[in-house]
C-alpha positions as CSV (number, residue, x, y, z in Angstrom):
1,M,-12.7,-3.2,3.5
2,K,-10.8,-0.9,5.8
3,K,-8.0,1.5,4.8
4,Y,-4.5,1.1,6.1
5,E,-1.1,2.7,5.7
6,L,2.1,0.6,5.8
7,A,5.4,2.5,6.5
8,V,8.5,0.5,5.6
9,V,12.2,1.4,6.2
10,Y,14.5,-0.6,4.0
11,N,18.2,-1.2,4.4
12,P,20.1,1.7,2.6
13,N,22.8,-0.7,1.3
14,L,20.5,-2.4,-1.2
15,D,21.2,-1.8,-4.8
16,E,18.4,-0.5,-7.1
17,E,17.5,-4.0,-8.4
18,A,17.3,-5.6,-4.9
19,L,15.3,-2.6,-3.6
20,T,12.8,-2.9,-6.5
21,A,12.4,-6.6,-5.8
22,E,11.9,-6.0,-2.1
23,K,9.2,-3.4,-2.8
24,E,7.4,-5.7,-5.2
25,S,7.5,-8.5,-2.7
26,V,5.8,-6.2,-0.1
27,N,3.1,-5.2,-2.6
28,A,2.6,-8.9,-3.5
29,L,2.2,-9.7,0.2
30,I,-0.5,-7.1,0.6
31,E,-2.4,-8.5,-2.5
32,R,-1.9,-12.1,-1.3
33,F,-4.0,-11.4,1.8
34,G,-6.8,-9.7,-0.2
35,G,-5.6,-6.1,-0.1
36,T,-5.5,-3.6,-2.9
37,V,-2.6,-1.1,-3.1
38,E,-4.0,2.3,-3.7
39,K,-1.0,4.6,-3.4
40,I,2.7,4.3,-3.0
41,D,4.8,7.2,-1.7
42,D,8.6,6.9,-2.0
43,W,10.6,9.2,0.2
44,G,14.0,7.9,-0.7
45,K,17.0,7.7,1.6
46,K,16.7,9.7,4.9
47,R,18.7,9.8,8.1
48,L,17.2,7.7,10.9
49,A,16.5,9.3,14.3
50,Y,18.6,6.6,16.0
51,E,20.8,3.8,14.8
52,I,19.1,0.5,13.9
53,Q,21.3,-2.6,13.4
54,K,24.4,-0.3,13.1
55,V,22.8,1.7,10.2
56,N,22.2,5.4,10.3
57,E,20.1,5.8,7.2
58,G,17.1,4.1,5.7
59,I,15.0,4.1,2.5
60,Y,11.4,5.1,3.4
61,N,8.4,3.8,1.5
62,F,4.7,4.4,2.4
63,I,1.9,2.3,1.0
64,S,-1.8,3.0,1.3
65,F,-4.0,0.0,0.9
66,S,-7.5,-1.4,1.6
67,A,-7.9,-4.8,3.1
68,E,-10.0,-6.9,5.5
69,T,-9.4,-6.5,9.2
70,S,-7.5,-9.8,9.4
71,A,-4.9,-8.8,6.8
72,P,-2.6,-6.5,8.8
73,A,-1.8,-9.2,11.4
74,E,-0.9,-11.6,8.5
75,I,1.2,-8.9,6.7
76,E,3.0,-8.0,9.9
77,S,3.9,-11.6,10.7
78,R,5.6,-11.9,7.2
79,M,7.3,-8.5,7.4
80,R,8.9,-9.5,10.7
81,I,11.1,-12.0,9.0
82,K,12.3,-9.9,6.0
83,E,16.0,-9.3,6.3
84,N,16.2,-6.0,4.3
85,V,13.4,-4.3,6.3
86,L,14.7,-2.3,9.2
87,R,11.3,-1.2,10.5
88,Y,7.7,-1.3,9.5
89,L,4.4,-0.1,10.9
90,I,0.8,-0.6,9.8
91,V,-1.8,2.0,11.0
92,A,-5.5,2.2,10.2
93,E,-6.5,5.4,8.5
94,E,-9.3,7.3,9.9
95,E,-12.6,7.2,7.9
């Protein structure tokens, strides 16, 4: 199992209930492909460096998880179609 970090920027127009559901679906996605969530770091609403889809702010969330090497590609393919996710990035943590 290798360690990864997933950075997600959610749409700031989500209400609290929808945001919680979206975060839970991302965590479920990680677990679905054999990953285990180790740490979740919420940064809250921050201003974006540049406008994305006519939005100037985003809700930042960082998830540290362990998974097999095939899992990030599967997770990225599912993250790509989520409407409320403005941007995402999975990076491998150094050992």
